[in-house]
N, C-alpha and C positions, 0 to 999 in steps of 0.2 A: 504493499497501499503506497510504497514514497511516493509514488507519482500519480496523483490523484487526478489529474486531466488528461491523464494519455488515452487514446480506442484503444479499450481490450482487444484481441486478437482472438480468433478460434475457439487456437489451444488455452492459453486464457484462459478465457468463459470457461470451459470445460474443467480445466484445474479450476476454479473458484466454484463450477458445481459440485465438482467432485469434495475439494474440503471443506465445503458450507453445510451444505444438500444433501447428498450422498452418504458421508459420513456420521450427518448426523441420526440417516437413516439406519444404518449400520449397529448406532452403538443405539439404537432406541428400540429397534427390531429385532425380530428373525427372519433367517434368509427363509425363503418354501423351504419346504421336508425337500423337493428333488433338488436343488443347488446346495443341500446342505453339508453335500460328501462329496459336491463338484467342486473346485475353487476357479477352475476353467469356466465354467458354466457360470459363476456366479458373478464372475468378471466381465464378463460379455453382458449379463442382464442391469449388473450394474452400469458398467459402457454404453449400454442403449439408455439408460435412465436418464446418465447426464447430457446426452446428446441429443435427446429428447429435447429438455431443456434447453437446451443451444441453439433449439432448432425454434423452437416454439417461443423464445420471448424477444420484448424485440432489444434490439441493436438499441447497447448504449454507450454512453462516451468515456465513464469511468467508473470504475469497479462498484461501488456503492452502490449508483443505481441499479444496476444488474445485481448486487447483493439483496438490495429491497425489493425488486422482481422474484426473487427466488422464496426472503422469507415471509411474501403471499401468495407464493404457490401451495409455500408445508404450510402454512396458515389454513389454505382450502382446505389442502388434503388430508389435513390431520381432523379437522372442522367434522367432516366425513368417515371417517377410514376409519371402522371399530375391532377391525383385527388386527393376533400382533405380529403378523408376518408383512416384508416387506411390499409396499406401496406399488400396484396394480402399474404398468409405463403407460395405462389407456389414465387411469386419474392422474401421474402426471403429466400425460399431454392436454387432458381437457381443464385443469387446473390453470397450466400453463395457455392454454389459448385464452382462457378466460381474463387471465390477467393482462397481457396482450390488447386483448380487444377494450380493458378498461383502458389503460393507457394510451390506448390507439385515440380515444375517444376523448378521453381528458385533452390532450394533443389537438384534436381538428375543433374541440368548441373554442379555444384559445384561437389556433390559427384561422380559425372561422372571425373571431372578434376580431382578429387583425387586421383581417381583409376584409372584414365589412368598414374600419376605420380608414384602411387605405384607400377603397372605394371611393369613400365621399369625398375624399380628398380631390382623388383624381377626379371626381366629376367638379368639383368646384374649378379644378384646371383647366378640365374641358371648356366649362364657361369660360373662361378669363378666354380661351386661345381660341372659343371661336368669335369671339366679337374682335379680336384683334392675331391676327393674320402673322404679325410679326412674329409675335410667341411662338407660333406652331409652324415657324420656319418659312415661312415662305417670303419671297421679293419679289419684285415688280421682274425682274429677267428670270427666276423658278419659273414662277407663273405663269410666263409666257412662249418660255420653253414646251413646258407640260403642255400647253393650246398649242403648240406647232409638232410636239412628239404624235400627239392624239391625230391630227389633222393629217398627219404622214399616214399612221396605221389605216385608219379609216380608207385614204388614198391609195394603198397598197392591199385593201381590204382584208385586211388582219381583225380588225374591229366592225362591225356593221354604225351604219350611220346614223341611228336614234342612241346607240350605249354613246360611241364618242360624243354626241350633242350632252350626254348626263354627264359623263366624264369630264366633260369642258367646260360645266357649271362651279367646280369646283376653281380651281387655278380662277376665273374671270369673278366670281364673287370674292377670291380673297384681292384682286387687282382692285375692283371696288372699294374694297376696305381699306387698301391700301391707298388711295389717292389717285388711282391712277386712272388718264383720261384719254383710253381708244384714240387714235387720232383717224381721223374721218380721213378715207379711202375716193381719194376723186375717181367719177369713173370714166376713161380713155371717152374720148370725143368719137371714135368710132365704134364703143357702142351702145351710143344713142340712139 
């Protein structure tokens, strides 16, 4: 526990699960009868228990967070466990999933509050930029270039006329709000 803020990897999580959760289970409960005289089988069973904990619990940044999740799994299982034998892997799996679900629900509520606050702030920004195209990044040159590019796409057949004219409304409105006056185009004498 010397480095509290270090991300913990797979092997470290397995070791923590074994040193805390599995060690308590070994000390307080008896192995199943078919594992009592089978140390290899018991080792595999305990390894699977640690692996289920590792796979089902959420990834945490610190050892303390992971140990806290393990304690919650322990509390959940021991509240329901009524035999003197080691916990069933399915019980460990179910309790781990429940702890993860609770953790994710709490974090989603927190994230959604942040998201809502940020969305309210961004709506205000959109209202500001809607009426001030310079804040949205529009310049006269930029808007004219967009209109010309859309005209070229219409002429080349990449965009149909109706869609192209609709797309040109955005830079046209930006030009109006920037105070740009479209120069009047004189019609050549031959076209009269």
